[in-house]
C-alpha angles and dihedrals in degrees: 000000000000088000093055097097092047089051098049094047089048091053093051095055108021093031101232124333129038098202133144112267134216134345127340111276130217131210125313112270094227120041098211091150115050121236116258127225085236093081133166091266096057128075110281112229103126140039116254116266110275118260102236137070100249125093108239118239122193130197134171131221130179126217137186130192142146115261130214091268087058089248118141106239116198110193139179124209131199118207117205110192145162118274136174100224142015086227089222092293125143116249116274124263111267104223125327133280094237091065095087093051090052090049091053091055088054092053091053090046090056091053100264133103130260112286122246093202124078118221090217141358105261087214092059108140120246127193091227127103124206122250099349119166114267113257118270093207093094132032092225139006130214118248131229131177124218120202122205124223126261111292091007132113135248094254088061093101096046093120094061094031089060093046092051095042091051088053092054108274128120109226122197119199118189127204100224121221117243092006103051140064115220148136121244123221094258089058098258115136127219129203137179120296121248090239092054091049092050092049092044091056093048093050091048093053093047091049094050091052093049097043116100107219097230093065088072095070108010126075105226124216111270096253093050094044090052091051093050094043091053092048093051095044093048096050113120099249090044090054091048094046092054091076089081093059087052089052091047086049089057091049090055095045090049091052090045088053087057093050092061089052090049088052093053093042095247087121114041114238142122089269099072105139091349104098118093093216098148091078092053129247133268132224135203135168148174123243111326086004086063087054090053093047091058091052092046092053091047098047104034114064091201089072118080101196148329142240116206116200105206097315125130129237107253111165093018101080109160090344120160100220092191089209133087115275138190131192119198105190159134114267087261093063089047090054091050099045102035094114087080090070086065103032103044114083097197128067111307125192130188115187109190110200120197128215095029136111130216093263090055089078091065141048088287085084085083108008102054116113089197101076090178086071093060125088122241096253113109110264095227089051094051091049088050093053095047097041090046096050096041094049093044090052095053094038087058102040102032105028094032092228118163095254122153105206091191090059088069103094128181130174110256098018123111118200118201117189132187110188120217119281 
């Protein structure tokens, strides 16, 4: 029973089975990101060193506002940003020790028993440092948002946030009310709401009943994949569950509003005049966070595009995002999101990665204590793939660099691109 929470969350986003897909892969063809001494064969107690030249600072802010459904939403946000020095500080705490007790309460709420296995070591080492000075190397820095998965926590994207911050981006990761697990600055902890958990379970059961088993491991022909993806995304519980992605989109838009106020100095912060907002912002997320990222990109004109890390497209059925979009995924997520190849009018990319599981698109790639939940692809190689594609996407569409995403090539990765119409 201790695996029930993991199973339900997996069903919701990955639609049944989190298994390695396809043939064994080798090494990446290009080595854009150097290998770390922290390899797959060594004990995993820290993230690999970030790819860029900047030291990574991290600071936390809390926000509170009234959403469109009149609910009061209290959020926290972590900012990962470029800095010039660690200032002699120790690395920042990864998540927070209370996470696992909150998770145990959730297990019991779902009808199980408290788990005896931690999802990660609370002492896992980051490469971030709390409250450093913002780097003076550039006048302003571009802004990205990261969105965590259902039932996850705002630090869930630390691996990729550190990489991008070290390369010159500011990355904002929000703990979302109802659907997230996080700790506010005053020490209060927040878990998922009962309504969210009930809706999550109903959607998971519906998805499992509607999912043909072959789509877990076999790439379907495009026409068939589009047909199945429409069926799954239009199912009643899927439509109902999509409301949470809309609320998370509102969270991000609200925090984005505050970034503009920080930039002008209307809200006091280290970011006054330092945010490169005139070029727009980007958004990426894992699992249900990837779902949210697509909706943010579609609905908020300040965002230039989105990257979805193995999430589905609830709430975006047949949407023309009218923005560039990239999906990095298992073959299963391709089969369940393929309608975007037909509906989106701007550049659309699907990278299908073999020998990985759903968790391999998040910090779990390194932090998981359950090695059986991992795919067989080397963790450093998978990190290389995701960071390379994500950075290239935002470099191209935000910073307008002459970057050819299709020129990135990795063994065991199929890239499908539909150019804008």
